[in-house]
Structures are given as structure tokens and as C-alpha cells.
N, C-alpha and C positions, 0 to 999 in steps of 0.2 A: 533419363531424367530417376536419380532414388528417389523415392515419396520416402516424406518427413513423418516421423513417428505420431504414430496418431494419439489424441489424446482423447479421454471420455470425459475429464473430469475438471475445473480449473485448478486443481489439485493435486503432484502427482507424488509415489515414496520415496524413499528412498532406492530400494530396490527396485522400481520402475527406471529411473534414471541410472544407474550402475544398468542396469538391462541394456541400456541404449545410450549410453556414452560413449561415444567417438561417433556418431550416426550422422551422414555428411549434412543432413538437414538440417541438425540439433543446433539452438544456440544457446547456450546454459549462461546465464547471467548473475553477478553477485552483484546486491544494491545494496550493499551494506554501508550506514552514518553511523555517524557513533556522535549520542548528546554528551554533551561537556557539562556540567551541572555547575563550576565552581573555576575560576575567581567569578566566574558571568557565565549566563547560559546561551548555550549556541550548539551549532552542532559542525565536525569535522568528517571528509571524505575518510571512507576503508578503505582505501587506495592500497595506500600504505601496510596494513595487515595487508591485502589480498596479496600485493607483492612480498613480503618481508617472512608473514608467517603462513600464509600458505591461503589455497584455495583446490575446491575442486578438479581435477584435471580436467584444461581443455577451458575454464569457463574465462568469461572478460567483464570486464567491470562494467556497469552500468554507473553512472556520477550521477547521482539527482540531486547532490548541491548547486552541480553545472547546466550537462549535457540537457536532463531528461527535466530540467525546471526553467522557468524565466528569470534568469539573473536578474532581469531590471526590472522584475513586478515590485509589486508596491509590498508586497510578505512575503516569507522564506518561503519554499518551495510553487509558488505561484505556477499550475499547469503551461507547459510552455504550446506556443501555435504550431498549425500542421507543418509550417516547413521545419521549424527547430527539433520537431518530434522526426520527422521523417528522416530530417541529418543526422541525427540520435540516434537513431536506428540501424540505418545504415552502414555509417562508420563503425558499428560492431559486427556489419557481415548479414545483417538478419534483411530477407528481401520478405515478399509476401507467399513464398513458398517455405518458408523456416517457420520450426516447431521452436518455443521459446519457455524455457525451462528458468524460474528467477529466485534467485534464495537472499538470506541474509545473516548473519551472524547475530543477529536480537530476536524479534518474538513474532519474526514474518511482518512486518508493517512495514518496514522501505519495501519488500520485491511485493507485497498487495498494493502499494501505490506504483510499482512499475507493471505490474497487471491492469490496474483502473486504467491507467494512460494505453495502456495496447488496448483495449476494449473501448473507449473511446473516441478512438481514431480507428473504428472500426478491423480493427483486427484480434480474434478469438483463437488463434494456436497459442496459447501463452497458457499458463500454469506454473502454481507456485508449491516450491518442493516443502513438503511438510515437515518440521520440527529445522530446516536448512541447515547451514553448516554445524549447529548445535548436534544433530541428530546422525550426521554424516560422519563428526569424526568418533562419537560416542560409540558409533559402529566399527570404529577403525578401519575406513576406508581410505583408501588412497587418495593424497593429493598432494600438490605443489605449488615454488614458487616461482617467481616470478611473473611473466606475459607474452603471452605470444602475440608475431604480427597480425594482422588479422585484415582479409582482403575484404576491401570497402562493397558493399551491395547497394542497392537501391530499393527504398521502400515505398511506395507511398500510401496514404491514409486518406478515410472516407471519415469524416465528422459526426458521432454523435453526440448533437449536441443536449440531446434530454437524457442523458448522463451524468448532469451537471445543474447544480441551481447557485443562483447570487444571495445576498441578504435582503433584497427586496423581495426574494421571494420566502427565504427564510421569516422576513417579518409578517408576509401572509399567514405563513403558517401558525405563529407564536398569536395571531391576530385572530385566527380559526376561521379564515375567509378562504385556503385552503386547508383539503380535506388529505391531512400527511401527520407521521407520527418524527418527533426527532429524536433518532438515538448519539448519544455522545461517546468518545471513547477513550478521553483521556485519564486519567489513574484517579482513583477511587476520593485524593486529599485532596488532587486539581477541582474536579467537578465541585467538591464542595462549597471549596473557597480557603480549604486551612491552608492551602501552598499554592500561591501559585510563580512564576515566571513575569506573565503580563503585567501591562500596568492598573488592570483590576480583576478580580475573584471572583469566579462562579462558574455558571451552565447557562443557558439561553433560557428563557419560560421552560416548562414542558418536556425537558428533555427524560427521558432514561438514558442510566450512566449504565453503559457495558466497554469498560477498558477494553483495550485492545491487548494486554496483560496476563486480560482474564480468562482468554480466548485458549489459549492454549496446557498444555501442563508443563510446569516449568521446570519438572525435570527432561525431557529432549524436546521440549520446544513446539510437541506436534496437538494439531489441533483437539481439543478435547473429545466425547463421545458424544455421538450427532443428538441423544437425549440432555446430554449438560448444555445443548451449545440450544436447545430451543428451550431449557429451563430459562437461561438467561434473557434472550429476546419474548419470552412467553407474553409479556405486556404488549406488544405492538406486531406480531407477527403475523396475526391477522389484518390488519388495518391495511387497506389502500397502497395507501406507499410509506418505504421512510426512507427519513434523510438521514445521512450520517458524517456525523463533525467531528473536530478533534481540535486543535489548539491552530494546524495547518493544513487539512488535509491529506497525514498519511495514515497519525492509527484511527482515521475514519474509513480508510478504503482497507483495514482488516477489518475493520464489520461489516464492510459491506460485502467482501469475501464470503466473510460467516453468513453472512444471510444468505448471498449466495448457494452457497453448497446447501443450505437447510430449504431453498428449493422457490426462496422471494424473488420476483420478477419484474417489482419495481421499487431498485432500491435507486437513490441517489446522492451523491458526496457536493458537498457545500467545501468550494472551493478556500477559500478566505477564509472558513472556521471562523475562532475564537479570535487570531491576527485582528480579522477585520473588524468584528463585531466589539470589540472591548472599544479599539477604534474611536467606534462612536460616542461619545458619553453621552448620547441618548438614549444608545441599544441596553436594555432592561440584563438585568445579571440577576441571578437569583447564586442564594448562599445556603450551604447546607444540603442534605440529601433529597 
């Protein structure tokens, strides 16, 4: 059997991917989702762009709106159960000997979510493409249109429940009965409450604002240098545990990836995030920075 390309980091460069593209045991995933701000807030799959405007050669489309989320969940992007995740991974030709590289055409938050989901189902042979499709195109690397038929595979997950927390846990954090820090990945004006698409504005008390969009160089969407990332997370880097959240657990995964790159080994994601928190009228929200 051909060995899968070896990963030494949860992030790989465009050059690494170009060097390994076409390897038998490598699967590349495009996980793009587009945010629609007007006339109403919502999400649209990036699958049409994947087919019509191009993607990295050989890539397969990972549908975060349906296959890699629970469409029957109370909130958008609710994490899937084991059966659904295994089916979604297997349908893309991923088995337990596959190396997976995932990207998006945004700032990496969607790719980070797929990375986190694989990790939460016990699989670490997954990395995010640094800079995603933006950097790939900027370097004038090849893309292709349409899609290829995929031979399904069998993927078996092993749950790591310790990578997730629920609302009750976050309530204990805010009450001071659990020793953890909160990091919020939503945009700055959303964090302060100046702008929101939710029924109530603001952030969970005690949170540090580290927007996912501020983790990257917006020229090519690659992660900032380590020193710059450390500066953004400095107030919490030495804390025992960090709980990342956002609107629906997506940008939180980008924060979780950045923290992992910085060497923090006790990061968890609040899956329901603000979608769940604001639904409870008794849950406190803070306005301002």
C-alpha cells in the first residue's frame, strides 16, 4: 500500500500541497461556505463556485451546510453525530489511512471547522492549507473546473468529547467555578454589539476578542507570524484551558487552530456558541469592548 504523505503540523503550505498533489493517499477538500448579509443573513454552499469557477486539481467538496453538520440541529452548523460524520468522510473517499488537506476561499475558518471535526472524531491526519484558495490562485497555480467521481471509502471515528463544551459548562466558566478563559472569534463590531445578525447583541462576559479575520494576512490569507499571533492571545496563553466560541462554532475553530499552532494543548470549542447563548433571555451579554 502506498503511504500517505506525512504531516508534521496542522497547517501546510501551498508548496507542500503542490509537491504532494496527486499522491494516492491524499485527499484535498474545499469546504467553502459563503455568508449572505443582505437582504437577510444566511449561508450558501460554495459548491457552485467549486464547479464553475475552479478549485485545486483533484479536490473534493466538503459540504459543511449539510453533510458535515446536523441539518436537524437546533442551530446552524451543529456538529454531526458519529454516524453522519463517518458517512460524510467515507463518501469523499477518506479512510483511516488518508491524509486530508482542507481549504476554503475565505480566511480559513471553514477549513478550520472541518479540521476540528476530524480531530473531534479521533483523526489527526488532517491539515489546513495556509492561505487556502486565495494564496493558491495568487501564485498562479493550476485549478480545474467541474468535479470527479469519487470511490467511497470506509471511515471509522473515535469520539473525543473532551474537545467540546456545552452551555452549562460555559456558564460555570462565567461564574468562576471552572478555571478556563473565553476567546471569541466574531468580528470586532459584532463583539462590541454595534452590529449583529442575532436577536441580542454582545458577547459572553469575560471574553477576549480575537476575530478569525484578524489571524491572517489579508493580502494572501496566510496565518500571521507566530509573534503576532502570540500578541493577540497573550492575555490567555498561559491559562489552563481556553474555550473558543463565536456565532456558530466556525470562527471558533480558526481560533482553536491558531492556539494549537502556538502550542496550547487544552483548547475546547463551544459548539452552540452565541446562537445558543442569545436564545436564552437569561444568559448575560456584555456590550462594548
